[in-house]
TIBA-834487 format. One record per atom (N, C-alpha, C): residue number from 1; x, y, z. Coordinates in pm, whole numbers. Example, Ala and Ser with C-alpha at 12.3 -4.5 7.8 and 13.67 -1.06 7.14 Angstrom:
# TIBA-834487
+-----+--------+--------+--------+
:  nr :     xx :     yy :     zz :
+-----+--------+--------+--------+
:   1 :   1319 :   -569 :    780 :
:   1 :   1230 :   -450 :    780 :
:   1 :   1320 :   -330 :    780 :
:   2 :   1285 :   -225 :    708 :
:   2 :   1367 :   -106 :    714 :
:   2 :   1290 :      3 :    787 :
+-----+--------+--------+--------+
# end
This chain:
# TIBA-834487
+-----+--------+--------+--------+
:  nr :     xx :     yy :     zz :
+-----+--------+--------+--------+
:   1 :  12362 :  11338 :   2015 :
:   1 :  12352 :  11467 :   2046 :
:   1 :  12403 :  11548 :   1930 :
:   2 :  12298 :  11633 :   1882 :
:   2 :  12292 :  11723 :   1760 :
:   2 :  12382 :  11862 :   1829 :
:   3 :  12475 :  11895 :   1790 :
:   3 :  12584 :  12003 :   1790 :
:   3 :  12573 :  12032 :   1951 :
:   4 :  12600 :  11906 :   2015 :
:   4 :  12615 :  11901 :   2169 :
:   4 :  12486 :  11999 :   2250 :
:   5 :  12404 :  11923 :   2228 :
:   5 :  12271 :  12001 :   2328 :
:   5 :  12321 :  12078 :   2445 :
:   6 :  12387 :  12012 :   2499 :
:   6 :  12407 :  12075 :   2638 :
:   6 :  12602 :  12107 :   2618 :
:   7 :  12611 :  12259 :   2627 :
:   7 :  12735 :  12305 :   2603 :
:   7 :  12777 :  12353 :   2723 :
:   8 :  12834 :  12246 :   2797 :
:   8 :  12859 :  12314 :   2942 :
:   8 :  12997 :  12391 :   2932 :
:   9 :  13083 :  12381 :   2831 :
:   9 :  13184 :  12457 :   2867 :
:   9 :  13168 :  12600 :   2814 :
:  10 :  13060 :  12614 :   2740 :
:  10 :  13003 :  12759 :   2684 :
:  10 :  12991 :  12851 :   2809 :
:  11 :  12882 :  12786 :   2896 :
:  11 :  12835 :  12882 :   3024 :
:  11 :  12821 :  12811 :   3151 :
:  12 :  12864 :  12848 :   3224 :
:  12 :  12853 :  12812 :   3375 :
:  12 :  12783 :  12913 :   3450 :
:  13 :  12652 :  12891 :   3510 :
:  13 :  12584 :  12994 :   3584 :
:  13 :  12649 :  13005 :   3735 :
:  14 :  12672 :  13132 :   3794 :
:  14 :  12721 :  13123 :   3933 :
:  14 :  12626 :  13250 :   4000 :
:  15 :  12571 :  13199 :   4089 :
:  15 :  12502 :  13334 :   4166 :
:  15 :  12559 :  13279 :   4312 :
:  16 :  12506 :  13374 :   4442 :
:  16 :  12549 :  13389 :   4543 :
:  16 :  12521 :  13247 :   4593 :
:  17 :  12394 :  13178 :   4547 :
:  17 :  12356 :  13074 :   4632 :
:  17 :  12403 :  12932 :   4570 :
:  18 :  12474 :  12934 :   4435 :
:  18 :  12526 :  12838 :   4372 :
:  18 :  12676 :  12858 :   4417 :
:  19 :  12728 :  12968 :   4462 :
:  19 :  12871 :  12961 :   4485 :
:  19 :  12895 :  12888 :   4623 :
:  20 :  12786 :  12847 :   4701 :
:  20 :  12821 :  12800 :   4844 :
:  20 :  12812 :  12684 :   4801 :
:  21 :  12767 :  12624 :   4708 :
:  21 :  12762 :  12465 :   4687 :
:  21 :  12882 :  12470 :   4616 :
:  22 :  12917 :  12289 :   4588 :
:  22 :  13041 :  12225 :   4569 :
:  22 :  13056 :  12208 :   4427 :
:  23 :  12927 :  12210 :   4369 :
:  23 :  12930 :  12229 :   4205 :
:  23 :  12850 :  12309 :   4145 :
:  24 :  12933 :  12383 :   4045 :
:  24 :  12822 :  12466 :   3974 :
:  24 :  12724 :  12436 :   3881 :
:  25 :  12638 :  12520 :   3865 :
:  25 :  12511 :  12479 :   3794 :
:  25 :  12539 :  12518 :   3638 :
:  26 :  12508 :  12452 :   3560 :
:  26 :  12514 :  12427 :   3410 :
:  26 :  12390 :  12509 :   3347 :
:  27 :  12393 :  12590 :   3253 :
:  27 :  12300 :  12635 :   3178 :
:  27 :  12270 :  12581 :   3049 :
:  28 :  12156 :  12515 :   3040 :
:  28 :  12132 :  12442 :   2918 :
:  28 :  12065 :  12532 :   2784 :
:  29 :  12149 :  12512 :   2660 :
:  29 :  12068 :  12582 :   2564 :
:  29 :  11966 :  12558 :   2529 :
:  30 :  11874 :  12651 :   2472 :
:  30 :  11741 :  12597 :   2365 :
:  30 :  11777 :  12580 :   2256 :
:  31 :  11678 :  12549 :   2157 :
:  31 :  11694 :  12475 :   2030 :
:  31 :  11764 :  12615 :   1976 :
:  32 :  11666 :  12756 :   1995 :
:  32 :  11707 :  12825 :   1921 :
:  32 :  11880 :  12911 :   1944 :
:  33 :  11920 :  12870 :   2020 :
:  33 :  12036 :  12948 :   2055 :
:  33 :  12147 :  12799 :   1984 :
:  34 :  12097 :  12673 :   1983 :
:  34 :  12201 :  12579 :   1940 :
:  34 :  12235 :  12610 :   1764 :
:  35 :  12108 :  12677 :   1726 :
:  35 :  12124 :  12648 :   1584 :
:  35 :  12175 :  12783 :   1546 :
:  36 :  12175 :  12914 :   1633 :
:  36 :  12262 :  12987 :   1614 :
:  36 :  12439 :  13001 :   1644 :
:  37 :  12430 :  12887 :   1736 :
:  37 :  12609 :  12861 :   1781 :
:  37 :  12632 :  12774 :   1667 :
:  38 :  12536 :  12695 :   1612 :
:  38 :  12567 :  12569 :   1500 :
:  38 :  12610 :  12650 :   1353 :
:  39 :  12561 :  12801 :   1340 :
:  39 :  12560 :  12866 :   1185 :
:  39 :  12696 :  12898 :   1229 :
:  40 :  12796 :  12931 :   1358 :
:  40 :  12893 :  13004 :   1332 :
:  40 :  13028 :  12927 :   1301 :
:  41 :  13142 :  12959 :   1273 :
:  41 :  13266 :  12915 :   1265 :
:  41 :  13321 :  12898 :   1394 :
:  42 :  13415 :  12771 :   1400 :
:  42 :  13464 :  12754 :   1537 :
:  42 :  13534 :  12873 :   1590 :
:  43 :  13609 :  12987 :   1482 :
:  43 :  13646 :  13079 :   1521 :
:  43 :  13578 :  13160 :   1600 :
:  44 :  13472 :  13199 :   1548 :
:  44 :  13350 :  13273 :   1606 :
:  44 :  13295 :  13252 :   1731 :
:  45 :  13273 :  13090 :   1754 :
:  45 :  13232 :  13030 :   1852 :
:  45 :  13349 :  13071 :   1969 :
:  46 :  13469 :  13049 :   1934 :
:  46 :  13595 :  13095 :   2019 :
:  46 :  13563 :  13241 :   2071 :
:  47 :  13577 :  13321 :   1971 :
:  47 :  13561 :  13472 :   2002 :
:  47 :  13406 :  13500 :   2098 :
:  48 :  13311 :  13446 :   2089 :
:  48 :  13213 :  13450 :   2182 :
:  48 :  13258 :  13401 :   2317 :
:  49 :  13288 :  13296 :   2321 :
:  49 :  13346 :  13239 :   2454 :
:  49 :  13470 :  13306 :   2539 :
:  50 :  13543 :  13356 :   2428 :
:  50 :  13647 :  13452 :   2486 :
:  50 :  13613 :  13569 :   2554 :
:  51 :  13498 :  13635 :   2491 :
:  51 :  13422 :  13771 :   2518 :
:  51 :  13374 :  13726 :   2663 :
:  52 :  13294 :  13627 :   2666 :
:  52 :  13226 :  13591 :   2802 :
:  52 :  13315 :  13575 :   2894 :
:  53 :  13435 :  13502 :   2888 :
:  53 :  13552 :  13505 :   2990 :
:  53 :  13611 :  13696 :   3017 :
:  54 :  13621 :  13745 :   2917 :
:  54 :  13664 :  13873 :   2945 :
:  54 :  13570 :  13942 :   3038 :
:  55 :  13432 :  13930 :   3014 :
:  55 :  13329 :  13978 :   3077 :
:  55 :  13289 :  13938 :   3221 :
:  56 :  13328 :  13797 :   3216 :
:  56 :  13308 :  13795 :   3389 :
:  56 :  13448 :  13816 :   3438 :
:  57 :  13558 :  13794 :   3386 :
:  57 :  13676 :  13861 :   3477 :
:  57 :  13642 :  14004 :   3525 :
:  58 :  13583 :  14085 :   3424 :
:  58 :  13548 :  14216 :   3463 :
:  58 :  13489 :  14215 :   3569 :
:  59 :  13356 :  14152 :   3570 :
:  59 :  13244 :  14166 :   3676 :
:  59 :  13286 :  14107 :   3812 :
:  60 :  13356 :  14009 :   3805 :
:  60 :  13426 :  13955 :   3929 :
:  60 :  13520 :  14045 :   4016 :
:  61 :  13624 :  14092 :   3907 :
:  61 :  13689 :  14221 :   3951 :
:  61 :  13633 :  14360 :   4009 :
:  62 :  13536 :  14390 :   3940 :
:  62 :  13472 :  14498 :   3980 :
:  62 :  13404 :  14490 :   4124 :
:  63 :  13360 :  14361 :   4144 :
:  63 :  13286 :  14301 :   4266 :
:  63 :  13403 :  14321 :   4390 :
:  64 :  13483 :  14262 :   4354 :
:  64 :  13598 :  14231 :   4440 :
:  64 :  13641 :  14371 :   4488 :
:  65 :  13674 :  14477 :   4375 :
:  65 :  13706 :  14586 :   4448 :
:  65 :  13616 :  14659 :   4516 :
:  66 :  13497 :  14652 :   4533 :
:  66 :  13384 :  14726 :   4601 :
:  66 :  13392 :  14637 :   4732 :
:  67 :  13397 :  14529 :   4726 :
:  67 :  13404 :  14424 :   4844 :
:  67 :  13539 :  14457 :   4935 :
:  68 :  13637 :  14480 :   4880 :
:  68 :  13737 :  14493 :   4925 :
:  68 :  13863 :  14610 :   4883 :
:  69 :  13805 :  14692 :   4916 :
:  69 :  13900 :  14824 :   4848 :
:  69 :  14033 :  14833 :   4914 :
:  70 :  14079 :  14775 :   5002 :
:  70 :  14205 :  14758 :   5064 :
:  70 :  14299 :  14672 :   5008 :
:  71 :  14268 :  14582 :   4918 :
:  71 :  14337 :  14495 :   4824 :
:  71 :  14432 :  14583 :   4730 :
:  72 :  14520 :  14545 :   4714 :
:  72 :  14598 :  14564 :   4594 :
:  72 :  14578 :  14523 :   4486 :
:  73 :  14629 :  14561 :   4377 :
:  73 :  14624 :  14499 :   4236 :
:  73 :  14644 :  14359 :   4246 :
:  74 :  14755 :  14342 :   4300 :
:  74 :  14802 :  14210 :   4254 :
:  74 :  14717 :  14099 :   4371 :
:  75 :  14668 :  14133 :   4465 :
:  75 :  14557 :  14038 :   4555 :
:  75 :  14449 :  14054 :   4474 :
:  76 :  14392 :  14160 :   4410 :
:  76 :  14278 :  14137 :   4353 :
:  76 :  14298 :  14032 :   4217 :
:  77 :  14409 :  14053 :   4139 :
:  77 :  14400 :  13979 :   4061 :
:  77 :  14424 :  13817 :   4074 :
:  78 :  14501 :  13788 :   4190 :
:  78 :  14475 :  13644 :   4250 :
:  78 :  14379 :  13621 :   4279 :
:  79 :  14276 :  13666 :   4369 :
:  79 :  14162 :  13623 :   4399 :
:  79 :  14069 :  13608 :   4238 :
:  80 :  14041 :  13692 :   4148 :
:  80 :  13989 :  13690 :   4028 :
:  80 :  14056 :  13565 :   3978 :
:  81 :  14147 :  13530 :   3922 :
:  81 :  14220 :  13434 :   3906 :
:  81 :  14192 :  13268 :   3959 :
:  82 :  14178 :  13286 :   4091 :
:  82 :  14125 :  13157 :   4174 :
:  82 :  13977 :  13141 :   4155 :
:  83 :  13904 :  13237 :   4161 :
:  83 :  13750 :  13221 :   4119 :
:  83 :  13722 :  13173 :   3984 :
:  84 :  13774 :  13226 :   3891 :
:  84 :  13774 :  13162 :   3762 :
:  84 :  13834 :  13054 :   3721 :
:  85 :  13884 :  13001 :   3798 :
:  85 :  13976 :  12861 :   3815 :
:  85 :  13900 :  12776 :   3881 :
:  86 :  13775 :  12825 :   3943 :
:  86 :  13711 :  12744 :   4035 :
:  86 :  13816 :  12682 :   4161 :
:  87 :  13908 :  12780 :   4205 :
:  87 :  13990 :  12726 :   4318 :
:  87 :  14070 :  12667 :   4284 :
:  88 :  14107 :  12609 :   4159 :
:  88 :  14212 :  12540 :   4121 :
:  88 :  14348 :  12605 :   4115 :
:  89 :  14321 :  12736 :   4094 :
:  89 :  14484 :  12793 :   4041 :
:  89 :  14522 :  12842 :   4176 :
+-----+--------+--------+--------+
# end
């Protein structure tokens, strides 16, 4: 596999329909994206992944704040962490 044609640890796509399933769906990268990522250093790829993780955390937190305005900060962070760890946290 050249440069890991399937980079499953880079992007997992969740939606309302996949959230009900027991397994997340993986997003496959096209050749152009593979070339872009292959040109990056390890540190650059790690920075991209970290940015994606921060973005996911913000989106989940914002969604939960709207859905559960009664939750305090600790409860909110606990649920965000649980969701990001696929329920293993």
